[in-house]
TORPAPA-718308 format. One record per residue (C-alpha): residue in one letter; x, y, z. Coordinates in Angstrom, 1 decimal, padded with zeros to 4 digits. Layout:
// residues N
ATOM fike     xx     yy     zz
ATOM    A      X      Y      Z
...
// end
This chain:
// residues 107
ATOM fike     xx     yy     zz
ATOM    X  098.1  130.4  093.8
ATOM    X  095.5  128.0  095.0
ATOM    X  096.2  124.4  095.8
ATOM    X  093.6  121.7  095.3
ATOM    X  091.6  120.4  098.2
ATOM    X  091.5  116.9  096.6
ATOM    X  093.0  115.1  093.6
ATOM    X  090.9  112.5  091.6
ATOM    X  093.3  110.6  089.4
ATOM    X  092.9  108.0  086.7
ATOM    X  096.0  105.8  086.6
ATOM    X  095.9  105.7  082.8
ATOM    X  097.5  109.0  082.0
ATOM    X  098.6  109.5  078.4
ATOM    X  102.0  111.1  079.1
ATOM    X  103.0  109.6  082.4
ATOM    X  102.3  106.6  084.6
ATOM    X  099.8  107.5  087.4
ATOM    X  101.9  105.8  090.0
ATOM    X  104.8  108.1  089.1
ATOM    X  102.5  111.1  089.3
ATOM    X  101.4  110.1  092.8
ATOM    X  105.0  109.7  094.0
ATOM    X  106.0  113.1  092.5
ATOM    X  103.0  114.8  093.9
ATOM    X  103.7  113.4  097.4
ATOM    X  107.1  115.0  097.3
ATOM    X  105.4  118.5  097.9
ATOM    X  101.8  117.9  098.8
ATOM    X  099.7  116.0  101.4
ATOM    X  096.5  116.8  099.5
ATOM    X  094.2  113.6  099.5
ATOM    X  094.4  111.5  096.2
ATOM    X  091.5  109.2  095.2
ATOM    X  092.5  106.9  092.4
ATOM    X  089.9  105.8  089.8
ATOM    X  091.0  103.0  087.6
ATOM    X  089.9  100.0  085.5
ATOM    X  092.9  098.2  087.0
ATOM    X  091.2  096.0  089.5
ATOM    X  093.8  093.5  090.8
ATOM    X  094.8  093.6  094.4
ATOM    X  098.4  094.4  093.5
ATOM    X  097.3  097.4  091.4
ATOM    X  095.5  098.8  094.5
ATOM    X  098.4  098.0  096.8
ATOM    X  100.8  099.7  094.5
ATOM    X  098.8  102.9  094.3
ATOM    X  098.2  103.1  098.0
ATOM    X  101.8  102.4  098.7
ATOM    X  102.8  105.2  096.3
ATOM    X  100.7  107.6  098.3
ATOM    X  097.1  107.4  097.2
ATOM    X  094.6  107.8  100.0
ATOM    X  091.8  105.8  098.4
ATOM    X  091.2  103.5  095.3
ATOM    X  088.0  103.0  093.4
ATOM    X  087.7  100.6  090.5
ATOM    X  085.6  101.3  087.4
ATOM    X  082.7  101.0  087.0
ATOM    X  081.6  102.8  090.1
ATOM    X  078.5  104.7  091.3
ATOM    X  078.5  108.5  091.6
ATOM    X  077.1  108.3  095.1
ATOM    X  080.0  106.0  096.2
ATOM    X  082.6  108.4  094.6
ATOM    X  081.0  111.4  096.4
ATOM    X  080.9  109.6  099.7
ATOM    X  084.6  108.8  099.4
ATOM    X  085.3  112.4  098.5
ATOM    X  083.5  113.6  101.6
ATOM    X  085.4  111.1  103.8
ATOM    X  088.7  112.0  102.4
ATOM    X  088.0  115.7  102.9
ATOM    X  086.9  115.1  106.5
ATOM    X  090.1  113.3  107.3
ATOM    X  092.2  115.9  105.6
ATOM    X  090.5  118.8  107.3
ATOM    X  090.8  117.1  110.6
ATOM    X  094.5  116.4  110.0
ATOM    X  095.1  120.1  108.9
ATOM    X  093.2  121.4  112.0
ATOM    X  095.3  119.2  114.3
ATOM    X  098.5  120.5  112.9
ATOM    X  097.6  124.2  112.9
ATOM    X  098.3  124.7  116.6
ATOM    X  101.4  124.1  118.8
ATOM    X  101.0  124.0  122.6
ATOM    X  103.9  124.1  125.1
ATOM    X  102.8  124.3  128.7
ATOM    X  100.2  127.1  129.0
ATOM    X  101.3  128.8  125.7
ATOM    X  099.5  128.0  122.4
ATOM    X  100.5  129.2  119.0
ATOM    X  097.8  129.1  116.3
ATOM    X  099.7  129.2  113.0
ATOM    X  096.5  129.9  110.9
ATOM    X  095.1  132.7  113.0
ATOM    X  098.6  133.9  113.9
ATOM    X  097.7  134.2  117.5
ATOM    X  099.7  133.3  120.6
ATOM    X  097.8  132.7  123.8
ATOM    X  098.9  132.0  127.4
ATOM    X  096.2  130.2  129.4
ATOM    X  093.7  131.0  126.7
ATOM    X  094.4  134.8  126.8
ATOM    X  095.9  136.5  123.7
// end
């Protein structure tokens, strides 16, 4: 099963409130969430960000702005993922992704 690299979410879901979706999703995933919404009050933005959204874009918006926000979110997420894939203790490093243990840089 593949997990998404990024979620783009409109808060106006037909079956469920978007804020509830964000809270539920955050229970099991740290994947970035960008909210797109016609709701433009400061409180709406604060509520979504506090629920776990990473970014909030109000409608109408330009495609170039959305794409720039997607790139920025992915950069931050990839950096965060990279930072947590290794564990170092003294001169021993464990790379969880590559499944390699090194001591002083030697496998």
